[in-house]
N, C-alpha and C positions, 0 to 999 in steps of 0.2 A: 596442884593447878587450881587456880581460883579466878576465874574471869569476873569482870564486872557487870553491872546490870546491862541489859540488852539495849536500854536506850542510848547508850554510848556506841552502839553498834548498828543496829537496824532503826535508823532514824526515819522521819517522815520523808526525808529526801534521799533515801538509800539509792545509790547507784546513779543519782541524777546530779550532774556536775555543774549545770548552767541554768539560769533562770528559763531560757527558752525550753530546755529538756524538761523542766518542772511543769511549765505551761502546757506542752504538749501531753505530759503524762496525766496530770490532774484534770485538765478540761477535756481531754479526748480519749485517751487510752484506757484509763481507769474504770470508766463506766460501761464499757463494752461488754456484752455477754460473751460467753466461752463456747466455741465450737471445738471440741477435742476429737478430731476424726481419726486418731490412732492411739488406742490404749489397749491395755490388757486386763481391765477390770472384769470381775466376775459377774456375769449375767445372773447367777444363782443368787448371789449376795444382793444385788439390786432388785431382783425379783421378790425375795423374801423380805427384804427392806427391814430386817431386825438390827437394832442398835449393836455395836461392837461391845464385847466385854470389856476390852482394855485396848490401850494404845498400842502395845506390842503386836496385837493382832492386825491393827491398822498399819503399822509401820514396818515390822520385821517378818511378818509371814508372806514369804515369796519375793522379798525385795533383795536382789542379789547385789545391787549397788551397796547396801548396808553390809551385807555378809562378806563382801569383798574387803570392804574396810576393816571389819572386825577381825577377819584373818590376818591382814597386814598389821593389826595392833597386837597379835599374839594371843587372841581369845580362843579359847578350846572351842571345838566344833559343837560340843553339846549345848553351848549357849547360843549357837547360831542356827543350826539346822536339827539339833538333838532334842532331847526329851527334858531339858531343863524347864523349870517354870517360866511362865510368861513374865514374872516379876524379876527373877534372875536374868532373864534375857534382856529385859530392859535396862537393868542396872549395868550389864556388860556393854550395852550400846552407849549408854551415859559415859561410861568410862572411856569409850572410843572417840566420842564426839569432839572433845578438845584437841585431839590429834588429827582432825580432819580439815584443819584451818588451811585455806587455799583451795581446798576441794568443794565443788559445788554443794556437796552434802552438808557442809557447815551452814551455808546459806539457806539451803531448802529446810533443814532441820528447824532453824529458829524462825524463819518465816511461817512455817506450819504451826509451830507452837503459839506464835503471835496472832495469826490470822484466824485460827480456828478456837483457840482456847484463852486468847489474851494473856498468855504466860509471857512474862517479861524477864524472867531470869534466864540465863544461858544454861544449857544443859551439861551437866558435869556430875561427878560423883556426889558431891555435897549437896546437890539440888535434885537428885534423881528421884528420891522418895516422894517429895513434896510434888514435884511435876507429875509423877506417875499417878498418884492419888487424885490430883487436880484434873488431870486430863481424862482420866477414867470416869470421874463422877460426871463430867460434861458429855462424854461419849455415849453413856448409858442413857442419856435423855434425848439423843439425836438419831434418827434413822439415817441410813446411807443416802437416801434421797435428799434428806434435809441438809446434810453435809454438802451435797452437790449444789443445792439451791443457795446455800449460804455463799458459795462463791460464784453465783450467777451463771452457772453451767446450763446451757440451753440444748446442745446435742451431743451425744457420745456416740462413738462407733467402736465397738469391741473387736477382738480378733478371734475368729472362729474357724474351726476346722471344717472341711466339706462334709464329714459325717455327723457333724452336730445336728442334733434335732431342734434346736433353736426354741425350746418349748419355754424357756425363762424370758426370751425376747417376746414371745407370744404373750405370756402372762403380763409382762410389763406394758405392753401395748393396750391390752384390755383394761388395765386399771386406770389409763388416761393420766399418767404421771406427768407432771409439768417438765420433766427432762426427758427428751426423747432419746431413746436409746436403740440403735440399729447394729445389726451384725456386719462384719466384713469377711469376706471370703479369702482364708489364708491357705494358699494352695501347696505349702511346703510338701506335705506327705505324699501328694500326687508325683512329685519328682523324683522321690527317692528310691528309684528302681535298684539301686546297687546296694541298698541297706538290707540288713538281714530280715527285718520285720516287714517288708514291702508285701509279701503274699498275705501276711496277717492282716495288713492294712486293707489289701483288696477284698478279704473276707468281710471286714467291717462295712466296706463300701457296698458290698452285694447285699448285706443284710439291710442296709438302709434303703437301697433302691428296690429290693425285693426281687432280684433276678441274679443269677449266676453271671459272672464276669469271665467269660471264657476265651475272648479274643480282645483285639484292639477296639473293634467296633462296638462291643459292649461296653469297653472301658469309656469310650467316647459318649456313648449313650447315658451312662452313669453320670458322667461329669455334667452333661447338659441338664440332666434332670435335677442334679444338685444346685446348679447355678440358677435354674428356674425357680427352685424352691427358696433359695437366698432372696431372689428378686421379690417373690411374693410376700417376703417378710421384711421388706423394707430396705434391703441391702443395696447399696450403689457405690461400694468400694470392694476392691480385691487388694490382697496383699502378697508378698513374696519376701522371705527373710533367710533364706538357706546360706550359709558361709561358703567360702571357697570361690574357685575361679569357674567361669562359664565360657564356652565357645559356642558360636552358632555354626553348626555344620550343615552342609548341604544334605537333603535327604529326599526320598520319595516315600509315599506312605506304605508301600509294599515292605519296604525295608523295616519300617517301624513295626509292622505287624509281625515280622519275623522275630525282631528284637523282643518285642512284648512276649510272644510265644516261647522264645528261649527262656525268659525270666520264669515264665509260669512253670516250665519244666525244670526248674532248678538248675539250669545251665549257667555257667560263668559267662558274663559280658565283657567284651574289650572296652577299653577307654573310648575308642571311637563310638563304638555302639552306645555307650552311656551318653555321650555327648549329642549323638544324633537323636536319641529318644528325648532328651531335654529340650534339644532345639525344636523338635516337633511340637512338644507340649507348650513351650513359650509361645510359639505361633498359634496353636490351637486355641489356648486360653485368650490370647491377646485378641483374636478375632471374636471370640464369645463375649468378651468384655465389651468390644465396640458395639456388638449387636445390642447388648443390654444398655449402653451408654453409661457404663460404670467407669469410674477412675481406677486406674491400676497403680499400685505403689510397689516399688522395688527398694528394699533395704539391703544395701550391698557393702561387704567389706569385712565382715567378722571372721575370726578364726575361733570356731566354737569348741567347747568342752575339752580344752587343752589338758587339764588335769584327769588323767585316766583313773587315778585312784578314787578321786571324789565322784567321778562319773559313775564308777562300779558301786560305790557305797551309798551314794545319794541320788544321783541321776543327773539329767541335763538341766540347763539354766540355773545354775547354783552359783554364778559369779566367777566362772573359770573361762570366760571368752574374752579375746583380745582383738587388738587392731591388725587387720591383715595388710598385705601389700600386693593385690592383685591388679591385673591390667583389665579394667572394665570398659575402657574406651571402644575397643573393637567390638566387644559383646554388645554394647548399647547402640553403636552405630549400625551393626549389622541386624539386630533384632528390630529396632525402631524404623530403619530404612526399609526392611522387607515389609513390615506391616503398612508403613506409609505408601510404599509402591502400590499396594493393593487396595489403598484408601480405606485401610481398616485399622488405623492407629487411633486408639482412644485417649482420652485426657490421661496424663501420666505424670507421676511424682516419683522422683528418685532421691535417695538419701544415700550418702557416703559416710563412712566410719573413719576413714584415713583422711586427715585435714590436707595432706599434700596433694589429694585428688580433687580439692575444692574446684580448681579452675577447669579440670576435666569435666566434671559433672555440670558446672555452671554453663560452659560453652557447648556441651553436646546436647543439652536440652534445648538450647536456641535453634538447632539445626532443623527441628522438625515442627516448628510452630505453624499455624494456618489461621485464616481469617475467621471471624465470627466468634472465636473463644480466646480472649486476651490471655497470654502466657499458658495457652493449652498445655505445654510441656514445662513442668514445674520442677526446679531444684529445691528439694525440700528443707525443712528446718534442720539446724544443726542437731546431730542425733547421737545419743548414747554418750560415749566418752566426750564428744564435742559439745554437749549440752551444758555449757559453762560460760562465764563472761567472756573470755578470750574467744572461745569457739563460735558462740553466737556472733559476736562483734565481726569476726572474720567472715563468717557466712554472709552476714548482710552487707559487709563491704564489698566482698567478691560479686555477691548477685547485683549489688548497685552498679559496679563497674562493668559486668559482663551481660547483664540481663535487665529486666525491669523489675526494680524492688517494688515499685507502686503496685504491681499485680501479684505480689507474693501472697500465698494462702495461708502463712503464718505458723503458729506454734502447736505442737502436740506434746502431750505428757509422756507417751510411750510408757506409761507406768501400771503397775498392780495396785497401787495404793489409792484408797479414797481420799487420802489427805494430800495428794500430790498437786492439787490445782493452783496453789500459789506460784508454781512454776510459770504459769501464764503470766502473772504479775511480774516475776522475774525477767521474762523475755520482754514484756511491755516496756519496763523500765530500761533495759539496755537498749530496746530499739528508739525510745525517746531521747536517750542520752546519745546515741550514735547520730541521729538527725539533728539534735540540739547542738552538738559540737560542731557539725558542718555548717550549720546556719551561722552559730556565734563567731566561726573563723572567717565567714564571709564566702565560704565555698559553695553555698546555696542562698538563694535570696530570702530575705526575712519576711516571708509571706506566711504567717502562722495559720490562717485560715486554710490555705491550701494543704500545708503539711499536716495540720490537724486532721483534715479528711483522709489524708494519705494514712495517716497513723490508724484512724478508725477502720479503714478499709483492710489494711494488713492484720489488724486484731480480730476482724469480725466479718465484714461485708464481703470481702473477696472470696473467703471459704464458703460463705452462705449461697453465694452465686455459683461459684465453681462446681459445687457439689449438687447443685439443685435443691437445697434446702428452702430456698424462697418459695417454691410452688412444688410441693411434693407430688401432688396428683399429675402435673404435667412438667417433668424434668426438661431442662433445656435440651434440644436436639443436637446429636452428634455432628460432626463434620468429617 
């Protein structure tokens, strides 16, 4: 396989099909700073700010998108998550890239080579060595923060467990870095009462809050302290990302106290007890987020860790998750409805992984909007397997038809890689092409000033206002 030069592929007008799309992108979208409010970057890496040794560390360490593609291409596991050298792993990735045509990995890979390193060859076996050496030489002269600045990143929100000490966020804050890095409160482990390691996690939480968690009241107190601690360190977002189906059961707090105590005593819980506990926790956390004026995020729809062999041998989050087919309409209606009935529903973003649920999510979020905050309830960016040209276009189209696209808070990378930020460019080109096509076909008026401002808002201003980054000392009041 021998592809031609990248100039025949990623041209200046990549993904921009009309003159209007080009105008919207070059004059409006391209210049906007990036607010990446959900990613999995390492706070330690950002705090140390030490240049990466090579592109394998930047690209293949922890990137389950690439691992999944490499397995599909028949690559041995030692070159994916095993002990092969970084150079050999990169060579196997280069061997895989030509076969990713049609997959967003093909676009992302070459956008990143071009934007960070000005490398114009397509990655394949006969260019791998040259590209590896050239990229490594440039990486060794740039710190992680410089890489972020290169892509005009203004704000990052990482993904952090309630027991995290946030020391690296604190160190970053003290250094007055040009890129603001904030934690986000990822609550998953608090919910896993049915998991074998739940009691071990409670021990970790006890150590962090410095008191023993003996009952439900102690557990609530511990959660409160961690939320306060996160808020003190700049947190204004929460997240939830467990896979599976969820039911909102009716409960009284005395029931939850008994359920919690049963689990502490290593007694088996029924399915209904598990759902009652989780229903309680969804409500409890939702109210706390409202008190703090945090934005809550729900990533819903994954079937996780399907490959039990790789789960045993390597662990979770290694590229063995897939799209689920769960009924989330009833869950979201019940949760948001109950919180709204108590006037305790904070700003909320939901993300679906199954594209057949697009209309479900888009219409559900519109049920609970309120005055003072435009599109308080957001249906979030095309996520994970939907983060590709068709998926993004479908998400934009459905949101435009069933909500208010103009108030959309835009793109996230959801990535572990410092080199992933051209995904914002990818999204912005698709957004401008979507609007440009509608205008060119006469389905929208040819008012480029209006739609240029709309593009700027979706790319940057909406998120900045929605999350309160405009005035960090006095965030917008909740409703």
